[in-house]
C-alpha positions, -999 to 999 in steps of 0.1 A, spaced: 448 325 -506 411 317 -506 403 282 -521 374 278 -544 348 251 -540 322 241 -566 292 230 -545 268 208 -566 231 201 -559 229 230 -536 196 236 -518 187 267 -497 193 249 -465 227 238 -477 237 273 -484 224 286 -451 244 261 -430 276 262 -451 276 300 -452 273 302 -414 301 277 -408 323 291 -436 327 324 -417 354 306 -397 371 290 -428 370 316 -456 365 294 -486 350 308 -518 319 286 -524 302 285 -558 267 272 -552 253 252 -581 217 239 -581 223 212 -606 238 177 -597 273 167 -607 274 144 -636 290 140 -671 268 168 -684 276 193 -657 311 185 -647 324 214 -668 310 238 -642 337 227 -618 364 244 -639 383 269 -620 376 252 -586 402 234 -565 375 212 -548 341 199 -555 315 193 -528 289 166 -537 259 148 -521 243 114 -524 227 118 -558 257 133 -576 273 110 -601 311 107 -596 320 80 -622 351 75 -644 340 101 -669 334 127 -642 367 119 -624 387 122 -657 371 156 -663 377 168 -628 414 158 -630 417 175 -664 402 207 -650 426 209 -621 403 199 -593 423 185 -564 398 169 -541 363 155 -539 344 163 -507 313 143 -499 290 161 -475 275 127 -464 285 94 -450 277 71 -479 300 69 -509 284 43 -532 280 70 -559 318 75 -562 340 52 -583 368 49 -557 389 27 -580 391 54 -606 397 81 -580 425 62 -563 458 80 -564 442 107 -587 417 125 -565 414 122 -527 378 115 -516 368 127 -481 334 123 -464 314 130 -432 313 97 -414 291 109 -386 270 141 -383 242 133 -359 235 96 -355 207 107 -331 189 124 -361 187 92 -381 180 69 -352 152 92 -339 137 94 -374 137 56 -376 119 55 -343 94 80 -355 86 58 -385 80 28 -363 56 47 -340 37 64 -369 32 31 -387 21 13 -355 -3 40 -343 -13 52 -378 -7 89 -369 1 98 -405 -33 86 -415 -51 101 -385 -37 135 -394 -55 135 -427 -87 119 -414 -93 145 -386 -85 174 -409 -115 162 -430 -136 163 -399 -137 125 -396 -130 114 -360 -137 77 -366 -108 56 -353 -117 24 -372 -87 8 -388 -62 27 -365 -56 -1 -339 -19 -6 -331 0 -26 -305 20 -20 -274 57 -17 -281 64 -31 -247 74 -67 -249 79 -68 -287 110 -79 -305 130 -54 -325 155 -66 -351 183 -42 -359 206 -48 -388 238 -28 -382 251 -18 -348 272 12 -356 266 46 -339 231 49 -354 221 14 -347 232 17 -311 212 48 -305 181 33 -322 186 3 -298 187 25 -268 154 42 -279 137 9 -286 149 -6 -252 133 24 -236 99 11 -247 106 -22 -229 114 -42 -261 137 -71 -266 163 -64 -293 180 -89 -316 208 -75 -338 230 -86 -367 263 -71 -376 292 -88 -395 315 -72 -369 297 -77 -336 304 -56 -305 298 -80 -276 307 -55 -249 282 -30 -264 256 -57 -265 260 -64 -228 260 -26 -220 228 -19 -240 210 -52 -232 206 -67 -267 216 -100 -282 233 -107 -315 217 -133 -337 220 -146 -372 197 -132 -399 174 -162 -401 167 -160 -364 163 -122 -365 138 -125 -394 118 -152 -377 114 -135 -343 113 -98 -350 81 -77 -349 100 -48 -363 131 -49 -385 152 -18 -389 181 -14 -414 209 8 -399 237 -5 -421 257 9 -451 253 -5 -486 281 -28 -497 285 -53 -526 277 -80 -501 244 -67 -490 228 -54 -522 191 -64 -520 197 -83 -488 160 -80 -481 145 -99 -511 118 -125 -516 138 -152 -498 144 -130 -468 107 -118 -466 95 -154 -466 115 -160 -434 100 -131 -416 72 -131 -390 39 -124 -408 30 -87 -404 65 -75 -396 71 -37 -397 101 -29 -419 121 3 -415 149 14 -439 169 46 -431 201 30 -445 203 28 -483 175 21 -508 193 -8 -525 194 -28 -493 158 -37 -503 145 -53 -535 115 -30 -539 96 -53 -563 98 -81 -537 88 -57 -510 56 -48 -529 48 -85 -532 54 -90 -495 32 -61 -487 4 -75 -509 6 -109 -493 7 -94 -457 41 -110 -449 52 -74 -444 25 -56 -424 40 -21 -429 70 -3 -442 87 30 -433 111 40 -461 133 71 -459 154 58 -488 144 41 -521 167 24 -546 158 47 -575 155 78 -553 181 99 -573 154 107 -599 129 122 -573 141 127 -538 150 163 -527 130 177 -557 94 190 -561 72 169 -584 39 179 -568 25 192 -601 37 163 -622 29 127 -627 54 103 -611 68 82 -640 84 57 -617 57 30 -615 73 12 -586 76 44 -564 40 54 -575 28 19 -564 45 22 -530 28 55 -524 -7 39 -528 -3 16 -499 -19 29 -467 6 9 -446 37 24 -463 52 57 -451 78 72 -475 99 101 -465 124 119 -488 158 109 -474 152 133 -445 163 112 -416 196 132 -413 178 166 -415 181 184 -382 198 217 -374 225 199 -354 232 175 -382 234 202 -409 258 222 -388 280 192 -382 280 183 -419 291 217 -429 318 219 -402 333 184 -409 332 190 -447 350 223 -445 375 210 -419 382 180 -443 391 206 -470 411 228 -446 433 198 -435 438 188 -471 449 222 -484 471 226 -453 489 194 -461 478 178 -429 466 142 -426 428 139 -423 408 112 -406 380 111 -431 396 102 -464 382 71 -481 406 47 -498 400 21 -525 400 -6 -498 367 8 -485 349 -3 -517 350 -40 -507 355 -40 -470 339 -8 -456 335 -20 -420 370 -33 -417 384 -2 -435 366 22 -413 382 7 -382 417 0 -396 424 23 -425 434 59 -420 442 86 -446 479 84 -436 483 48 -445 455 42 -470 479 36 -499 501 11 -480 473 -14 -474 463 -17 -511 
């Protein structure tokens, strides 16, 4: 029997990649272009699974409605799960995710942001298209010999470190769960945050969002950083207090910022507002800075990553409906201790550790 999936916030590229992979699975996928939330959850009726993305809202009201409608599982087609109320879902609806799709995609995008901001290629593109070949204001610096601070040394962080080490940089890293053997292998050093802030020419966030690191980069953190630091965030928007970042940009404490994520991005990212006025004053202000480069949560967006996302998502669902244990189920314990949970908790024993 073919299982039905209500697929929320579907974009053309989602449908293309999932249709290609689904030829091997045979699910019935109902693509919906609206996001999942209290106002749209009724559209899941008749489906046995819902597939959601980063900006879908999966709160208590939505979970209650999904259960009432007979939905049996929530499948995230992403790694992050901060938009899901895991406590409400616990023992009512399993939640599965895609913990890794292409860590190379995100790490390489972070590196692209560093290089663009340093050598001003994003600004040079527009200047030369206007016939202006003046290079005044475009001076950068050699990456060789600079210190790169990396917060988060999971798969993405490690690949980013490899890329940065290839430029001849020195790398300092912070992670609440350090991997000393990996540090020796890749040639970087763990440090506390204060030292990382003080010594780094570039700081890149490669970590998940948890209750412990909400707005970890705030006014106090920026004041500890080397003046003119380049900040890169391809993690989650709420890792950075955007109002404090704007103040740090105005003062010069932060010399440039490359942001693939934004703390209020759910209102704008992935959508076309080119013919409208942006009502978010903070985002609009960020976009006025010549030394800020904002991309629309596209770090993951490669052909390889999209294929892996579709394949893992559908395999998660296949395992669930076959009654087989799956490695990518999230338990309530992840809500408070994600790093520990990802290494110790499995779907087969998730309930036992509560």
